[in-house]
C-alpha positions in Angstrom: -12.7 12.5 -5.7 -14.2 14.1 -2.6 -12.0 14.4 0.5 -14.0 12.0 2.7 -14.1 9.5 -0.1 -10.3 9.5 -0.3 -10.0 9.1 3.4 -12.6 6.3 3.4 -10.7 4.5 0.7 -7.4 4.6 2.6 -9.1 3.4 5.8 -10.9 0.6 4.0 -8.0 -0.8 1.9 -5.2 0.1 4.4 -2.7 0.7 1.5 -1.4 3.6 -0.4 0.6 2.4 -3.4 3.6 4.6 -3.9 4.8 4.9 -7.6 8.2 6.6 -7.8 10.1 7.8 -10.9 8.4 5.5 -13.4 8.5 6.3 -17.1 5.8 8.6 -18.4 4.7 6.1 -21.0 4.4 3.3 -18.5 2.7 5.2 -15.7 -0.9 4.5 -16.6 -0.3 0.7 -17.2 1.4 0.5 -13.8 -1.5 2.2 -12.2 -4.0 0.0 -13.9 -2.1 -3.1 -12.8 -2.1 -1.9 -9.2 -5.9 -1.2 -9.4 -6.6 -4.6 -10.9 -4.6 -6.1 -8.0 -7.0 -4.5 -5.6 -5.5 -1.1 -4.7 -7.8 2.0 -4.6 -5.3 4.7 -3.5 -2.2 5.5 -5.6 0.5 8.1 -4.9 2.9 9.2 -7.7 5.9 11.1 -6.4 6.5 14.7 -7.4 10.1 14.3 -8.5 9.0 11.9 -11.2 9.7 13.4 -14.7 6.5 14.5 -16.3 4.5 14.2 -13.1 1.8 16.7 -14.1 1.0 14.8 -17.3 1.1 11.5 -15.4 -1.5 12.7 -13.0 -3.7 14.0 -15.8 -3.4 10.7 -17.7 -3.9 8.4 -14.8 -6.7 10.5 -13.3 -8.5 10.5 -16.6 -8.0 6.8 -17.3 -8.9 5.3 -13.9 -12.3 4.9 -12.4 -13.5 7.7 -10.1 -13.5 5.2 -7.3 -9.7 5.2 -7.3 -7.9 8.1 -5.5 -4.8 9.5 -7.3 -2.4 11.6 -5.3 1.0 13.1 -5.3 3.8 12.4 -2.8 7.2 13.9 -1.9 5.6 17.3 -2.1 7.9 19.9 -0.5 6.0 23.1 -0.7 2.6 24.7 -1.1 3.1 25.8 -4.7 3.8 22.2 -5.8 0.7 21.1 -4.0 -1.4 23.7 -5.8 0.0 22.7 -9.2 -0.8 19.1 -8.5 -4.4 19.8 -7.5 -4.9 21.8 -10.7 -3.6 18.8 -12.6 -6.2 16.6 -10.9 -4.6 15.2 -7.9 -7.0 14.0 -5.2 -4.5 14.3 -2.2 -1.0 15.2 -1.2 1.7 13.4 0.8 4.8 15.1 2.1 8.1 13.6 3.6 8.3 16.3 6.2 6.2 18.7 8.2 5.6 21.9 6.2 2.8 24.1 7.5 2.4 26.1 4.3 1.8 22.9 2.3 -0.9 21.8 4.8 -2.4 25.3 4.5 -2.7 25.0 0.7 -4.3 21.5 1.0 -6.9 22.8 3.5 -7.6 25.8 1.2 -8.4 23.4 -1.7 -10.3 21.0 0.5 -8.0 18.1 -0.2 -6.6 15.5 2.1 -3.0 16.1 3.4 -0.7 13.4 4.8 2.5 15.0 6.1 5.5 13.1 7.1 6.8 13.1 10.7 8.9 11.0 13.0 9.0 12.3 16.6 6.0 12.6 18.9 6.4 16.4 18.7 6.3 16.4 14.9 3.4 14.1 14.8 1.3 16.2 17.1 2.3 19.4 15.4 1.3 18.0 12.0 -2.1 16.9 13.4 -2.7 20.3 15.1 -1.9 22.1 11.8 -4.7 20.2 10.1 -3.2 16.8 8.8 -5.9 14.2 8.1 -3.4 11.4 8.5 0.2 11.6 9.6 2.8 9.6 7.7 5.2 7.9 10.2 8.5 8.0 8.2 10.9 6.1 8.0 8.7 3.4 9.7 11.0 0.5 8.6 14.0 2.0 10.4 11.9 2.9 13.5 10.2 -0.5 13.8 6.9 -1.7 15.1 7.7 -1.1 18.8 8.3 2.6 18.1 4.9 2.8 16.4 3.3 1.0 19.3 4.9 3.4 21.7 3.7 6.4 19.7 0.1 5.1 19.7 0.2 5.1 23.6 0.1 8.8 24.2 -1.3 9.8 20.8 -4.1 7.2 20.1 -6.3 9.8 18.4 -3.9 10.6 15.6 -4.2 8.3 12.5 -0.8 7.1 11.4 0.3 5.7 8.0 3.5 3.7 8.3 5.8 4.4 5.3 9.4 3.4 4.4 10.5 -0.2 4.4 7.0 -1.6 4.4 6.5 -4.8 2.4 4.2 -7.9 2.3 6.5 -9.5 4.8 6.0 -7.0 7.6 2.7 -5.3 6.6 0.6 -7.2 9.1 3.0 -6.4 11.9 2.7 -2.7 11.3 -1.1 -2.9 11.2 -1.2 -4.8 14.4 1.1 -2.2 16.0 -1.4 0.5 15.3 -1.0 1.8 11.8 -4.3 2.7 10.2 -2.7 2.4 6.8 0.6 1.6 5.0 2.5 3.4 2.3 4.1 0.8 0.2 6.4 1.4 -2.8 9.5 -0.5 -3.8 8.3 -4.0 -2.8 5.0 -3.4 -4.6 6.5 -2.2 -7.9 9.8 -4.1 -8.6 12.3 -2.2 -10.7 12.8 -5.1 -13.0 9.0 -5.5 -13.6 8.9 -1.8 -14.6 11.9 -2.2 -16.9 10.4 -5.3 -18.5 6.9 -3.8 -18.6 5.8 -6.9 -16.8 2.5 -5.5 -15.5 1.1 -8.9 -14.6 3.9 -9.2 -12.0 2.9 -5.8 -10.5 -0.7 -6.9 -10.4 0.3 -10.1 -8.6 2.4 -8.1 -6.1 -0.6 -5.8 -5.4 -3.0 -8.7 -4.9 -0.6 -10.5 -2.6 -0.2 -7.4 -0.5 -3.9 -6.7 -0.3 -4.6 -10.3 0.8 -2.2 -9.7 3.7 -3.4 -6.2 4.7 -7.1 -6.9 4.5 -6.5 -9.8 6.9 -4.1 -7.7 9.0 -6.6 -6.9 11.8 -8.4 -10.2 11.8 
């Protein structure tokens, strides 16, 4: 997927679904359930066993209109490998300029993690397309609102502790998107291969977020 198409999908749907450490044999079914629930942007985390094959399978199986990225990327070399496997974008937990540089070289969206105003501004000045405010749940909506005051031009994706219950609050506080993981993909549903439960969770979240700014 082209860079602008990925960014447009994030802006339109307001959700990046984070899929962490799921079994290789279940990854595509989980992805499909999330997409059927309304998501268009998925992030599989890099520490997941078999991540390269997961990205290849999911990218091949899902429609081109769905963006498939890799998160928890800690260095530029990992980013490069993920792009070669077919990843559409990269998300990091911290600010690593060399990772941003690789993403810019490949023409792919980069969403680095940051917490303080200094880190957020530095990430943006290094070339971040969106900055991941992490851990947003611990920082709270008032922190996000305060950050938006002096840095209104930097698009922020709130990640960490985001769920259906507080998603609307973070959008109203100024997040342009949300990274949602654990509450979206319950461990028991993965264990039981209950993909209908994952689809329902995705649909419920999307109903909230798409109405978040209304």
